[in-house]
KOLDO-312635 format. One record per residue: x, y, z of N, C-alpha, C in turn; residue in one letter. Coordinates in Angstrom, 3 decimals, m for minus. Each point is the difference from the previous one (the first is absolute). Layout:
N
{node {X, Y, Z}, {X, Y, Z}, {X, Y, Z}, A},
...
***
This chain:
182
{node {87.596, 80.391, 74.137}, {m0.060, 1.367, 0.350}, {1.394, 0.514, 0.758}, M},
{node {0.169, m0.812, 1.214}, {1.118, m0.037, 0.845}, {1.048, m0.867, m0.164}, N},
{node {0.195, m0.195, m1.371}, {1.320, m0.826, m0.687}, {1.438, 0.800, 0.398}, N},
{node {0.567, m0.701, 0.633}, {1.544, 0.284, m0.012}, {0.340, 0.116, m1.136}, P},
{node {0.884, 1.285, m0.540}, {0.589, m0.192, m1.215}, {1.504, 0.462, m0.099}, T},
{node {1.057, m0.564, m0.548}, {1.120, 0.258, 0.480}, {0.454, 0.923, m1.750}, T},
{node {1.134, 0.531, 0.199}, {0.538, 1.027, m0.976}, {1.476, m0.561, 0.021}, T},
{node {0.083, 0.243, m1.518}, {1.352, m0.301, m0.475}, {0.837, 1.247, 0.743}, R},
{node {1.504, m0.204, 0.422}, {0.810, 1.119, 0.354}, {0.220, 0.961, m1.136}, P},
{node {0.025, 1.299, m0.101}, {0.327, 0.710, m1.115}, {1.632, 0.498, 0.156}, R},
{node {0.816, 0.104, m0.663}, {1.254, 0.251, m0.036}, {0.090, 1.018, m1.137}, Y},
{node {0.750, 1.300, 0.363}, {0.512, 0.853, m0.948}, {0.844, m1.054, m0.923}, Q},
{node {0.064, 0.087, m1.473}, {0.509, m0.653, m1.076}, {m0.544, m1.126, m0.364}, G},
{node {1.014, m0.924, m0.726}, {m0.848, m0.967, m0.460}, {0.844, m1.382, 0.501}, N},
{node {m0.901, m0.247, 1.405}, {0.831, m1.064, 0.398}, {m0.909, m1.176, 0.114}, Y},
{node {0.154, m0.993, m0.118}, {m0.901, m1.037, 0.234}, {m0.948, m0.224, 1.274}, P},
{node {m1.332, m0.071, m0.164}, {m0.819, m0.179, 1.380}, {0.181, m1.382, 0.976}, A},
{node {0.415, m1.133, m0.828}, {0.277, m1.445, 0.407}, {0.935, 0.184, 1.156}, T},
{node {m0.157, m1.163, 0.711}, {1.000, m0.034, 1.424}, {1.410, m0.326, m0.975}, E},
{node {0.702, 0.912, 1.027}, {1.459, 0.209, m0.527}, {0.827, m1.509, 0.825}, Q},
{node {1.140, m0.455, m0.669}, {0.251, m1.097, 0.858}, {0.912, 0.470, 0.883}, P},
{node {0.071, m0.611, 1.205}, {0.690, 0.193, 1.167}, {1.614, 1.177, m0.249}, R},
{node {0.652, m1.196, m0.548}, {1.174, 0.148, m0.346}, {0.139, 1.714, m0.948}, S},
{node {m0.805, 0.407, m0.641}, {0.033, 1.282, m0.688}, {m0.674, 0.960, 0.524}, Q},
{node {0.557, 1.368, 0.087}, {m0.458, 0.840, 0.837}, {m0.649, 1.182, m0.787}, V},
{node {m1.065, 0.397, 0.526}, {m0.712, 0.561, m0.987}, {0.677, 1.591, m0.624}, H},
{node {m0.497, 0.497, m0.837}, {0.890, 1.280, m0.808}, {m0.007, 1.211, 1.264}, P},
{node {m1.414, m0.207, 0.185}, {m0.259, 1.407, 1.357}, {1.005, m0.105, 1.307}, I},
{node {m0.074, m1.494, 0.412}, {0.750, m0.152, 1.155}, {1.573, 0.451, m0.095}, K},
{node {0.257, m0.659, m1.360}, {1.374, 0.412, m0.410}, {0.413, 1.588, m0.096}, A},
{node {m0.796, 0.574, m0.353}, {0.126, 1.666, m0.313}, {m0.014, 0.749, 1.420}, E},
{node {m1.148, m0.842, 0.891}, {0.338, 0.756, 1.522}, {1.413, m0.535, 0.582}, I},
{node {0.151, m1.106, m0.083}, {1.153, m0.482, 0.735}, {1.175, 1.263, m0.374}, Q},
{node {0.184, 0.425, m1.055}, {1.129, 0.849, m0.787}, {0.000, 1.328, 0.915}, K},
{node {m1.180, 0.440, 0.422}, {m0.300, 0.895, 0.749}, {0.422, 0.049, 1.723}, N},
{node {0.064, m1.104, 0.505}, {m0.112, m0.495, 1.338}, {1.508, 0.124, 0.635}, I},
{node {0.217, 1.029, 1.061}, {1.307, m0.157, 0.463}, {0.574, 1.381, 0.649}, G},
{node {1.346, 0.037, 0.166}, {0.365, 1.009, 0.501}, {0.365, 1.457, m1.223}, D},
{node {m0.411, 0.968, 0.137}, {0.646, 0.958, m0.993}, {0.982, 1.217, 0.557}, F},
{node {0.990, 0.262, m0.206}, {0.841, 0.664, 0.666}, {0.112, 1.432, m0.916}, T},
{node {m1.029, 1.259, 0.556}, {0.760, 1.166, m0.637}, {0.363, 0.956, 0.988}, F},
{node {0.379, 1.357, m0.643}, {0.466, 0.900, 0.880}, {m0.972, 0.913, m0.549}, V},
{node {m0.604, 0.732, 1.163}, {m0.725, 1.522, 0.197}, {0.628, 1.048, 0.369}, A},
{node {0.372, 0.845, m1.043}, {0.595, 1.368, 0.531}, {m0.734, 1.121, m0.295}, R},
{node {0.070, 0.546, 1.505}, {m0.821, 1.352, m0.162}, {0.769, 1.386, 0.037}, F},
{node {m0.452, 1.106, m0.792}, {0.547, 1.129, 0.088}, {m1.250, 0.944, 0.152}, E},
{node {0.343, 1.268, 0.251}, {m0.648, 1.288, m0.076}, {m0.331, m0.108, m1.914}, E},
{node {m1.228, 0.083, m0.045}, {m0.452, 0.548, m1.368}, {0.077, 1.483, m0.155}, D},
{node {1.186, 0.416, m0.398}, {0.028, 1.318, m0.023}, {m1.071, 0.926, m1.125}, R},
{node {0.137, m1.137, m1.021}, {m1.088, 0.471, m1.513}, {m1.415, 0.237, 0.492}, E},
{node {m0.380, m1.078, 0.822}, {m1.367, 0.381, 0.621}, {0.036, 1.298, 0.446}, A},
{node {0.756, 0.251, 1.187}, {0.062, 1.054, 0.853}, {m0.235, 1.286, m1.058}, I},
{node {1.337, 0.194, m0.699}, {0.100, 0.967, m1.104}, {m1.550, 0.413, m0.801}, A},
{node {m0.358, m1.162, m0.381}, {m1.211, 0.107, m0.852}, {m1.434, 0.464, 0.951}, A},
{node {m0.103, m0.343, 1.226}, {m1.025, 0.206, 0.619}, {0.175, 1.399, 0.985}, F},
{node {1.040, 0.513, 0.281}, {0.431, 1.118, 0.670}, {m1.210, 0.120, 1.193}, K},
{node {0.163, m1.079, 0.963}, {m0.681, 0.213, 1.106}, {0.466, m0.248, 0.856}, N},
{node {0.184, 0.925, 1.298}, {0.927, m0.306, 1.192}, {m0.490, m1.367, 0.644}, E},
{node {m1.030, m0.265, 0.088}, {m0.318, m1.267, 0.941}, {m0.195, m1.461, m1.167}, G},
{node {0.948, 0.187, m0.982}, {m0.071, m1.132, m0.654}, {0.902, m1.015, 0.413}, L},
{node {0.009, m0.999, 0.120}, {0.639, m1.384, 0.384}, {0.029, m0.802, m1.205}, I},
{node {1.397, m0.168, m0.691}, {0.067, m0.699, m1.296}, {0.923, m1.004, 0.424}, A},
{node {0.016, m1.152, m0.535}, {1.074, m0.815, m0.301}, {0.002, m0.961, m1.010}, Y},
{node {1.101, m0.535, m0.523}, {0.102, m0.801, m1.020}, {0.449, m1.077, 0.291}, R},
{node {m0.253, m1.362, m0.587}, {0.766, m0.996, 0.330}, {0.430, m1.122, m1.081}, C},
{node {0.968, m0.242, m0.126}, {0.638, m0.734, m1.121}, {0.208, m1.256, 0.544}, I},
{node {m0.708, m0.809, m0.789}, {0.069, m1.775, 0.132}, {1.043, m0.483, m0.680}, L},
{node {0.753, m0.801, 0.238}, {1.138, m0.677, m0.785}, {0.441, m1.224, 0.529}, S},
{node {0.545, m0.639, m0.906}, {0.562, m1.398, 0.558}, {1.411, 0.308, 0.864}, T},
{node {0.239, m1.037, 0.628}, {1.402, 0.366, 0.673}, {1.049, 0.129, m0.649}, P},
{node {m0.178, m0.229, m1.283}, {1.150, 0.005, m1.109}, {m0.063, 1.734, m0.782}, D},
{node {m1.080, 0.730, 0.267}, {m0.070, 1.138, m0.267}, {m1.119, 0.543, m1.092}, G},
{node {m0.807, m1.319, m0.378}, {m0.807, 0.283, m1.157}, {m1.311, 0.479, 0.315}, R},
{node {m0.251, 1.150, m0.312}, {m1.526, 0.849, 0.392}, {m0.742, m1.041, m0.487}, T},
{node {m1.052, 0.058, 1.193}, {m1.243, m0.893, m0.535}, {m1.338, 0.861, m0.108}, L},
{node {m0.166, 1.154, 0.909}, {m0.682, 1.096, m0.185}, {0.185, 1.006, 1.016}, G},
{node {m0.811, 1.181, m0.587}, {0.254, 1.320, 1.015}, {m1.540, 0.427, 0.098}, I},
{node {0.206, 0.351, 1.260}, {m1.087, 0.387, 0.751}, {m0.123, 1.002, 0.763}, G},
{node {m0.831, 1.014, 0.094}, {m0.388, 1.110, 0.859}, {m1.080, 0.320, 0.807}, H},
{node {0.438, 0.388, 1.064}, {m1.027, 0.343, 0.887}, {m0.495, 1.179, 0.415}, G},
{node {m0.912, 0.700, 0.522}, {m0.145, 1.409, 0.192}, {m1.002, m0.004, 1.003}, L},
{node {0.070, 1.004, 1.067}, {m0.777, 0.199, 0.731}, {m0.148, 1.872, 0.672}, N},
{node {m0.707, 0.356, 0.383}, {m0.090, 1.578, 0.179}, {m0.853, m0.119, 1.280}, V},
{node {1.030, 0.799, 0.884}, {m0.430, 0.568, 1.303}, {m0.905, 1.325, m0.126}, L},
{node {m1.218, m0.136, 0.619}, {m0.826, 1.201, m0.050}, {m1.317, 0.029, 1.084}, S},
{node {m0.794, 0.676, 0.484}, {m0.736, m0.101, 0.852}, {m0.925, m1.221, m0.004}, G},
{node {m0.292, m0.693, m1.074}, {m0.763, m1.052, 0.086}, {1.213, m1.197, 0.330}, Q},
{node {1.099, 0.253, m0.520}, {1.087, m1.259, 0.414}, {0.961, 0.816, 0.671}, N},
{node {0.307, m0.329, 1.180}, {0.715, 0.678, 0.773}, {1.033, m1.097, 0.933}, K},
{node {m0.330, m1.033, m0.478}, {0.957, m1.121, 0.980}, {1.511, m0.266, m0.677}, W},
{node {0.879, 0.727, 0.341}, {1.317, m0.169, m0.692}, {0.465, m1.216, m0.274}, L},
{node {0.153, m0.916, 1.112}, {0.426, m1.372, m0.143}, {m0.986, m0.997, m0.796}, T},
{node {m1.247, 0.276, m0.149}, {m0.768, m0.582, m0.660}, {0.362, 0.337, m1.442}, K},
{node {m0.192, 1.273, m0.338}, {0.119, 0.226, m1.431}, {1.434, m0.267, m0.529}, S},
{node {1.111, m0.017, 0.738}, {1.099, m0.545, m0.420}, {0.015, m1.294, m0.555}, V},
{node {m0.573, m0.910, 1.087}, {0.080, m1.303, 0.049}, {m1.123, m0.325, m1.394}, K},
{node {m0.835, 0.541, m0.054}, {m0.937, m0.191, m1.435}, {0.735, 0.402, m1.312}, W},
{node {0.495, 1.073, 0.213}, {0.825, 0.330, m1.437}, {1.480, m0.969, m0.278}, A},
{node {0.348, m0.395, 1.169}, {0.931, m1.111, m0.072}, {m0.344, m1.472, m0.623}, H},
{node {m1.249, m0.363, 0.505}, {m0.575, m1.284, m0.223}, {m0.518, 0.325, m1.468}, S},
{node {m0.625, 1.219, m0.299}, {m0.587, m0.318, m1.573}, {1.458, 0.022, m1.028}, G},
{node {0.927, 0.680, 0.352}, {1.199, m0.074, m0.890}, {0.260, m1.622, m0.061}, A},
{node {0.156, m0.502, 0.954}, {0.307, m1.967, m0.293}, {m1.187, m0.348, m0.734}, L},
{node {m1.281, 0.065, 0.151}, {m0.956, m0.681, m0.225}, {m0.022, 0.476, m1.630}, I},
{node {0.249, 1.192, m0.443}, {0.044, 0.488, m1.347}, {1.071, m1.014, m0.624}, S},
{node {0.974, 0.327, 0.401}, {1.482, m0.789, m0.569}, {m0.528, m1.310, m0.352}, A},
{node {m0.326, m0.823, 1.128}, {m0.476, m1.486, m0.027}, {m1.176, 0.081, m1.466}, V},
{node {m0.689, 0.994, 0.065}, {m1.405, m0.326, m1.019}, {0.960, 0.161, m1.476}, T},
{node {0.724, 1.151, 0.166}, {0.844, 0.094, m1.632}, {1.050, m1.064, m0.260}, N},
{node {0.307, m0.382, 0.863}, {0.769, m1.288, m0.180}, {m0.562, m1.024, m0.819}, A},
{node {0.242, 0.078, m1.525}, {m0.439, m0.919, m0.790}, {m0.057, m1.686, 0.454}, V},
{node {1.381, m0.001, 0.437}, {m0.196, m1.821, 0.271}, {1.497, 0.091, 1.087}, K},
{node {m0.011, m1.175, 0.535}, {1.201, 0.082, 0.975}, {0.934, m0.804, m0.888}, F},
{node {1.279, m0.148, 0.121}, {1.093, m0.574, m1.152}, {m0.382, m1.536, 0.158}, P},
{node {m0.051, m0.334, m1.519}, {m0.214, m1.651, m0.322}, {1.161, m0.886, 0.421}, D},
{node {m0.108, m0.923, 0.904}, {0.879, m0.625, 1.015}, {0.438, m1.168, m0.954}, L},
{node {m0.600, m0.274, m1.012}, {0.261, m1.118, m0.526}, {1.279, 0.209, m1.021}, S},
{node {0.322, 0.832, m0.403}, {0.999, 0.678, m0.950}, {m0.400, m0.262, m1.324}, G},
{node {m1.088, m0.057, m0.264}, {m0.326, 0.205, m1.295}, {m0.335, 1.182, m0.640}, A},
{node {0.285, 0.308, m1.181}, {0.044, 1.741, m0.453}, {m1.230, 0.601, 0.113}, P},
{node {m0.364, 1.193, 0.530}, {m1.437, 0.449, 0.124}, {m0.358, 0.752, m1.331}, T},
{node {m1.034, 0.417, m0.519}, {m0.307, 0.778, m1.098}, {0.059, 1.725, 0.668}, P},
{node {0.703, 0.734, m0.594}, {0.133, 1.713, 0.644}, {m1.116, 0.442, m0.667}, D},
{node {m0.696, m0.144, m1.108}, {m0.930, 0.782, m0.735}, {0.472, 1.489, m0.344}, F},
{node {1.168, 0.098, m0.272}, {0.859, 1.026, m0.615}, {0.179, 0.982, 1.058}, G},
{node {m0.182, m0.676, 1.374}, {0.337, 0.723, 1.116}, {1.515, m0.305, 0.629}, L},
{node {0.880, m0.029, m0.693}, {1.049, m0.797, 0.473}, {0.893, 0.917, 1.306}, N},
{node {0.754, m0.684, 0.692}, {0.636, 0.642, 0.926}, {0.886, 1.456, m0.207}, R},
{node {0.868, m0.232, m1.054}, {0.275, 0.956, m0.549}, {m0.332, 1.263, m0.429}, E},
{node {m1.242, m0.558, m0.735}, {m0.953, 1.296, m0.633}, {m0.649, 0.899, 1.012}, G},
{node {m0.284, m1.080, 0.958}, {m0.506, 0.909, 1.351}, {0.727, 1.112, 0.686}, L},
{node {1.257, m0.686, 0.196}, {1.243, 0.855, 0.810}, {0.132, 1.288, m0.722}, E},
{node {0.122, m0.200, m1.588}, {0.467, 1.080, m0.470}, {m1.144, 1.188, m0.285}, S},
{node {m1.106, m0.475, 0.257}, {m1.038, 0.982, m0.054}, {m0.244, 0.692, 1.381}, E},
{node {0.021, m0.770, 1.223}, {m0.287, 0.621, 1.268}, {1.239, m0.135, 1.013}, F},
{node {0.650, m0.889, 0.006}, {1.403, 0.066, 0.826}, {1.038, 0.747, m0.087}, M},
{node {0.934, 0.555, 0.961}, {0.802, 0.783, m0.099}, {1.087, m0.513, m1.210}, A},
{node {0.731, 0.761, m0.697}, {0.608, m0.340, m0.963}, {1.507, m0.546, 0.583}, T},
{node {0.877, m0.348, m0.792}, {1.336, m0.648, 0.282}, {0.885, 1.534, 0.408}, D},
{node {m0.337, 0.699, m0.906}, {0.706, 1.087, 0.058}, {m0.240, 1.187, 1.572}, K},
{node {m1.401, m0.108, 0.178}, {m0.274, 0.599, 1.302}, {0.535, m0.578, 0.972}, Q},
{node {m0.274, m1.534, 0.088}, {0.799, m1.002, 1.017}, {1.252, 0.491, 0.174}, K},
{node {0.772, m0.043, m0.913}, {1.438, 0.429, 0.153}, {0.159, 1.291, 0.308}, S},
{node {m0.537, 0.812, m0.098}, {0.325, 1.668, 0.532}, {m0.642, m0.254, 1.522}, Y},
{node {m1.117, m0.441, 0.101}, {m0.544, 0.056, 1.271}, {1.247, m0.589, 0.784}, L},
{node {0.641, m1.239, m0.665}, {0.997, m0.717, 1.120}, {0.947, 0.781, 0.332}, T},
{node {0.660, 0.848, m0.727}, {0.845, 1.022, 0.133}, {m0.403, 1.328, 1.066}, E},
{node {m0.983, 0.298, m0.150}, {m0.739, 0.589, 1.050}, {m0.357, m0.241, 0.924}, L},
{node {m0.429, m1.236, 0.086}, {m0.591, m0.575, 1.376}, {1.872, m0.230, 1.028}, I},
{node {0.736, m0.401, m0.985}, {1.242, m0.500, 0.852}, {0.613, 1.235, 0.585}, G},
{node {m0.046, 1.337, m0.641}, {0.236, 1.322, 0.815}, {m0.705, 0.388, 1.317}, N},
{node {m1.111, m0.646, 0.343}, {m0.854, 0.284, 1.046}, {0.901, m0.480, 1.468}, M},
{node {m0.291, 1.227, 1.255}, {0.786, m0.399, 1.189}, {m0.831, m1.140, 0.665}, A},
{node {m1.114, m0.060, 0.023}, {m0.959, m0.590, 0.828}, {m0.029, m1.730, m0.583}, D},
{node {0.823, m0.523, 0.917}, {0.258, m1.627, m0.711}, {m1.490, m0.582, m0.099}, E},
{node {m1.020, m0.171, 1.014}, {m1.033, m0.648, m0.068}, {m1.084, 0.908, m1.351}, D},
{node {0.100, 1.000, 0.091}, {m1.070, 0.504, m0.945}, {0.773, m0.378, m1.299}, E},
{node {1.442, 0.119, m0.374}, {0.608, m0.573, m0.924}, {m0.279, m1.624, m0.459}, R},
{node {m0.061, m0.666, 0.749}, {m0.266, m1.444, m0.150}, {m1.375, m0.110, m0.559}, D},
{node {m1.140, 0.636, 0.740}, {m1.508, m0.007, m0.241}, {0.223, 0.579, m1.651}, D},
{node {0.446, 0.544, m0.255}, {m0.101, 0.901, m1.412}, {0.427, m1.202, m0.934}, M},
{node {1.261, m0.516, 0.159}, {0.622, m1.077, m0.664}, {m1.056, m1.055, m0.004}, M},
{node {m0.517, m0.538, 0.578}, {m0.935, m1.135, 0.181}, {m1.194, 0.318, m0.548}, N},
{node {m0.554, 1.281, m0.374}, {m0.723, 0.487, m0.667}, {m0.188, 0.031, m1.498}, E},
{node {1.314, m0.036, m0.607}, {0.311, 0.602, m1.357}, {m0.569, m1.560, m0.817}, L},
{node {0.007, m0.961, 0.548}, {m0.488, m1.198, m0.881}, {m1.696, 0.029, m0.222}, G},
{node {m0.623, 0.816, 0.668}, {m1.836, m0.270, m0.311}, {0.081, 1.692, m0.247}, T},
{node {0.783, 0.918, m0.292}, {m0.327, 1.454, m0.281}, {m0.603, 0.238, m1.552}, M},
{node {m1.222, 0.660, 0.363}, {m0.445, 0.479, m1.202}, {0.684, 1.052, m0.894}, S},
{node {m0.320, 0.354, m1.048}, {1.148, 1.019, m0.707}, {m0.448, 1.358, 0.549}, K},
{node {m1.329, 0.477, 0.410}, {m0.611, 1.089, 0.759}, {0.996, 0.253, 1.523}, E},
{node {m0.091, m1.130, 0.668}, {0.902, 0.251, 1.000}, {1.164, 0.061, 0.206}, R},
{node {0.998, m0.563, m1.190}, {1.283, 0.064, m0.232}, {0.241, 1.260, m0.171}, A},
{node {m0.912, 0.769, m1.175}, {0.565, 1.422, m0.139}, {m0.576, 0.952, 1.172}, S},
{node {m0.903, m0.554, 0.829}, {m0.292, 1.048, 0.988}, {1.233, 0.246, 0.945}, E},
{node {0.626, m1.553, 0.405}, {0.885, m0.222, 0.953}, {1.403, 0.644, m0.774}, L},
{node {m0.065, 0.016, m1.194}, {1.586, 0.572, m0.456}, {0.036, 1.510, 0.050}, I},
{node {m1.200, 0.804, m0.280}, {m0.139, 1.390, 0.412}, {0.047, 0.133, 0.973}, Q},
{node {m0.541, m0.497, 1.205}, {0.325, 0.024, 1.607}, {1.610, m0.180, 0.021}, Q},
{node {0.461, m0.612, m0.258}, {1.346, m0.464, 0.511}, {1.214, 1.113, m0.799}, L},
{node {m0.476, 0.388, m0.976}, {0.898, 0.821, m0.870}, {0.020, 1.465, 0.849}, K},
{node {m1.263, 0.328, 0.744}, {0.087, 1.435, 0.654}, {0.552, m0.252, 1.250}, S},
***
């Protein structure tokens, strides 16, 4: 009745339950090792003007976070929102919650970190060029914006806008062109 029983360890997949030789690494351990180490990415924050325009609320705090690799490949885009109101009146906390929410959302939306092994990864029909042509600013928009931004007097603002060009959406580019033309 009180006999101790042992169970075989169960792994996902069809791996042998027998003892592995010490020189051979178990497939699960090998997969875990691929994901251990330092990952470098860039988290770029900007005001989420589309959300502000959509919600039309004076107390809205909205951020967009673009998570990308150091070479500029976008990994994920996240949005963080908070609203100042009678129940939520702490400005500093509200701003920090919206800011943190954008980062958490971007990390959650990033489907994976870049594969460090150099092996080609499947794109499931979502290749980088296809996504850029659908969401990111076009080359024509970037070229025209470069010309418009180059005519600006404020050097700091000009540098900030030039740095933003690489990750700018079509809507943001169109909005900025209209703003700079007037």
